[in-house]
N, C-alpha and C positions, 0 to 999 in steps of 0.2 A: 504494500500500500504506500502511495506517495504521501510524504508528510505535508501538512499544511504549511503555507508560507508563514514566515515569522516576521512580524513587524516590531521594530525597536523604536520607541518614541523617546527622544532625548529632551529633557527639560533643563532650564537654567537661565539665569539672568544674562543680559548682554555681557560680553567679555568674560564669560565663565570658562571658556575652553571647549564649548560644545562643537565647534567646527573641527578641532583637532580630534576629539573623541569620535565624531561621526566619520571622519576620514579613516581613523584606525579601524573602527568596526566595519566600515565599508570595504576594507582591504582583506576581509576574511574570504575564504573560499566560498563562492556562491552567494556573495553579498553585493548590494548596490546602495550607495549613499546618495540620497536625494538633495541634501542641503536643507535650506530653509524654504522648502517648496510651498508652504502656506502662502507666501507672498505672491506666488503666481496666481492663485485662485482667489485670494482676498487681499489685493494690492492696497498699499497705503502710501507708497512713495512713487514718484514718477518713473523711476527706472525699473520698477516692478512690472511695468507693462511691456518690457522688452525681454524676450526669452534669450538670455545669454548664459551659456555654460561657463562656470568658473574654471573648469579643467581645460576646455578648448579655447576659451577666450573669445567666443563669438558663436557662430553657427556650429551646431553640433548634430552629427548624424544620429546619435543616441536619442536626443530630445526630439528630433524630427519624427522618430518612431513613437514617441510618447506624447506628442503635442496634442492629440485629439482626445486624450483620456479625460473624462469628467472627474470632478472632485470626488464624487461618491464612489467611483471605481478606481481611484488612483493607485492605491497601494497594492490591491490585488492585480490590477492591470499591469503594473510595473513588473511584478513577479512573473506573471504569465508571459508577457511579451519579451522580456529579457532572459527568461529561463533561469531566474535566480531564486534562491530559497529564503534569503534574508534581505529585508528592505529596511534601511535606516533613515530616519527622518528627524532632523534637529531643528524643526521649525520653532519650537519653544513657546509659541503663541498659545496661551492656555485654552481658549475656546477651541482651537484647532486640535489640541491634544485630546480634549474631552470628546469632540465629534469623531475624531479618527479612531479612538478606542472603541466607541460604541459601534461605529460602522464596520470596523474590521472584525470585531467579534461576531456580529451578525452574519458576516460573509465567510466565517469559518477560519479566519486567520488566528494564529497564536500572537498574542500581544504582550510585549514586555516594556516596562517603563524604567528609565534611568534618569536620575537627577544629578547633574554635575554642579559643583559649587566651589567657590573660592573662599579661603579664610578671609576674615574681615580686612586685614591689612593688605592682602593681595588684591582684593576687589577694589578697595579704596585707592590703591596705587593705579590700577587700570583706569579708573575714572579721573583721578587727579592728573595723570600724565597727559590726558587728552583735554586738559583745560577745565575740568569740572572741579567743584569744591570737594575737599577731602572728606567731609562729613556726609556727602550724599549716599555713600555706600549703604548706610543702614536703611534708609528709606527704600532704595532699590531692592536690597536683599529681603527685607521683611515683607514688603508688599508682594513680591513675586512668590516667595516660598510659602507664605501664609495662604495665599490663594491656591497654590499648587496642592498643599496639604488638604485644603477644603474639598478638592475634587474626590477624595476618598479612593484614589487609585493605588493599588499595590505597586511599590517601586523599590529599587535598590539605589544606593547613592555612591558616588565616588568624588572625592575632593580632588581638585586640580593639583594641589600640593602633593598629595599621596600618589597620584598617578604619575606626576613628574619625577618624584624622588624614588619610586619603586615601580617603574613602568612595566617590567615583565610580569611581576607577581600581581600587580593591580589589574592590568588588562586581562590576564588569564583568568583571574577570579571573576571579573565582571563578565567576561564571555561565558563562563560557566553558568552565571546567574541568569543570563538572558538568552541562553540557548544558541549562541554563536560559536562556531568552532575556532579555537585560538590557534594561531601560528605565529612564530616570532617575527615573520616578515610584516605583520600588521603594524609594528612599531616604525617601520620604514615606509610609511604610507605614500610618500612622494615617489616611490619606485613603481607604484601601481597606477593604472589609468583611472581617473575619476571624472564624473560628469555631474557635478552638483550645482544647484542654483542658489544665488543670493547670500550664501554664507560668507563669513569674514574673508575678505581678500588679503588680510594680514598673513594668512597661512598659505605659504607657497607650496603648490602641489609639485612642481618640477624643481629639483635641486634643493629640497628642504634640508632640515637637520632634525635630530631627535628632540623630543619633548624635554624640557628642562624646567626646574623650578623658577618662579618669578624672582628676579634679583632686585632688591629694593635699594636705591641709591641713598647715601647718607643724608642728603637734604630732605628726602621724604621720611626717613626714619626719625629725624628730629621733629618733623611736623606731626608724625603719627604718635610720638611719645606724649604729646599734649592733648590727644583726643580722649574723650571720656570712654569708659567701657560700654559695651552694648547694653541696651535696655534689657530688662529681664525677659520680656516676650521674645526679643531677638535671640537672646542667649538660648532660650528653649528651642527655637527653630534650629539653631546650630547643633544642639545636642541631639535633636531628632535626626538630623542628617548624619551625624557621626554614628548614631546607633544603627544606621542602615548601610554602613560602609561595606561594599562588596568584598573588599580586600580583607576584611575581618571575618568573612564567612557569613555575613548577613544575607538572608533570603528576601524576596519581595514581600513587603508588608506595608499596608496603608497607614497613614497618620491620622485618619479620621474614619468614621463609619462609612460603608459603601452607600452610594446615593442612587436613587432612581432618576432624579432630576438634577440638573446642574445648579450651582449656587446662584443667587440673585445677580451678583456682579457679572456673571456670564452674559446675561441678556443685554446689559448696558454695553459691555465690551463688543458684542456682535453688532449692536446698532451703530456704535462709533466707527467700527471698521467698515461697515457698509457705507456710511456717509463719506469716509475717507476715500473710497473708490472714486467718487466724483469730485473730491477736493484733495487730491494727493499732495503730500509734502514734496519739496525739493530737497534732496539730501545734500548737506554741506560737509565736507571733510573736516575732521577735528583739528584744532590748533594745538599741536603738541608742545609741551613745555620743553625748552631747550635743554634744561638740566636733566631731562629724562630720556632724551633721544639716544643717548649713548648706551642705554640698557634695554635693547629689544626684549620683549617678553614672549612667552608662549611658543618658543621655538620658531618664531615667525620673522619675516622680513617686515619692517615697518613701512607699509604702503597704505595709501588711502583706501578706505573700505566703505562700501555701501551696504555691508551687512551689519551684523552686531546690533547694538541698540537694545533697549529694554523691551522684552516681548511679552509682557504680562497683560496687555490690554491698554485701556485708556489711562 
């Protein structure tokens, strides 16, 4: 009997490392990485209306084969047309995760959820180096993961720091948790062909380098030392994520009771995204702080990116 396709849905804030993780999982045998494909079907920036493959840099034969797939049949259709067993989606947009989970299960797909996250100082640095205030990290972090937990979906977690410091063990454990066959070559994802949409352009597919921990420059460390500790509610979210660390042997487990209907914020988020289709934003590249440019993060080349951003809704 042929096994059902396996859908892996990656959640995380912007700049959490979801593109790197998606490329790694998409480098497994019989796997395909979609990128942040939700933006193709629910666009909210002007460049989302252009079908441009990050791997090919433009017109892509693979996406020409997938172009006509409707949203409701996307994940199953990708598996069938490309003949792959595992489909990886790092869209991160929470209403899309809820809808994709429900739809895929009805269609007979196996569904696995992964939450990738950064330690507070690492996420704060990712925001700060792009010109944002250092304290924004907590609002971004708490808003996203609180809502993600409220979906009541069983998931495993992986911290970017753990994945970067123990890549072989962490990725192997995560693969076992989500039903994807591990092989060491997955860590050298840039050696594999990829055809993903809208994910971070900071991650170079061709000629990349291994994942590595975020390096915090002294100027940022001094600023971080003056920041207050996380609020109790945020600290609890962090502990919940650590308790589901795949590298520690944790299995999929929900952070809230299962739901028949989505939370109330889901409906507002859907309405806002529907409106944005007709009033899309124009993406502007971030203004990097000069004192941070010498320390590229996430095993990436610092290039302008139209991906990333906070994907938790309005």
